[in-house]
C-alpha positions in Angstrom: 0.1 0.0 -0.1 1.2 3.4 -0.9 1.1 5.9 1.9 1.5 9.6 1.4 3.5 11.6 3.8 1.9 14.4 5.6 3.2 17.7 4.3 5.8 19.3 6.7 6.2 23.0 6.3 9.7 23.9 4.7 10.4 20.2 4.3 12.3 19.5 1.1 10.5 17.6 -1.5 11.7 14.1 -2.4 12.9 13.2 -5.9 9.7 11.4 -6.6 7.4 14.4 -5.6 9.6 16.6 -7.7 9.1 14.1 -10.7 5.4 14.1 -10.1 5.1 17.7 -10.0 7.0 18.2 -13.2 4.9 15.5 -14.9 1.6 17.1 -13.7 2.9 20.5 -15.1 3.7 18.9 -18.3 0.4 17.1 -18.5 -1.4 20.4 -17.9 0.6 21.9 -20.7 0.0 19.0 -23.2 -3.8 19.3 -22.3 -3.7 23.1 -23.2 -1.9 22.2 -26.5 -4.3 19.6 -27.3 -7.2 22.0 -26.7 -5.7 24.6 -29.0 -5.1 21.9 -31.8 -8.6 20.6 -31.5 -9.9 24.4 -31.9 -7.8 24.8 -34.9 -9.0 21.5 -36.4 -12.6 22.7 -35.9 -11.8 26.0 -37.5 -10.3 24.3 -40.4 -13.1 22.1 -40.8 -15.5 25.0 -41.0 -13.2 26.7 -43.5 -13.0 23.6 -45.5 -16.7 23.4 -45.6 -17.1 27.0 -46.6 -14.4 26.4 -49.5 -16.3 23.3 -50.6 -19.6 25.3 -51.0 -17.5 28.1 -53.0 -16.0 25.4 -55.2 -19.4 23.8 -55.9 -20.9 27.3 -56.7 -17.9 28.1 -59.0 -18.5 24.8 -60.8 -22.2 25.5 -61.2 -21.3 29.0 -62.8 -18.7 27.5 -64.9 -21.1 24.8 -66.3 -23.7 27.7 -67.0 -21.2 29.8 -68.7 -19.9 26.8 -70.9 -23.5 26.0 -71.8 -24.3 29.6 -72.6 -20.9 29.9 -74.7 -21.8 26.6 -76.5 -25.3 28.0 -77.4 -23.8 31.3 -78.6 -21.5 29.4 -80.8 -24.1 27.1 -82.3 -26.3 30.3 -82.9 -23.3 32.0 -84.6 -22.5 28.9 -86.5 -26.0 28.6 -87.8 -26.1 32.3 -88.7 -22.8 32.2 -90.7 -23.6 28.8 -92.5 -27.3 30.1 -93.4 -26.0 33.1 -95.4 
């Protein structure tokens, strides 16, 4: 059974206690870094969704422009050949 020693004012910390404090501090720092990374991932996912919607809109515009161009070419071609 592990027994914890009672804190004694101004008593020096053991090597194990120091290591535990260092690990606790490092763990807290890593948790902060993870939270920041998760937040960035969420922001990137939102941005990616918006970009995907923009790309889809541009593809639709391009398709419409090509259809309009092809219709204009066909009309011009029939006018030219009908002379």
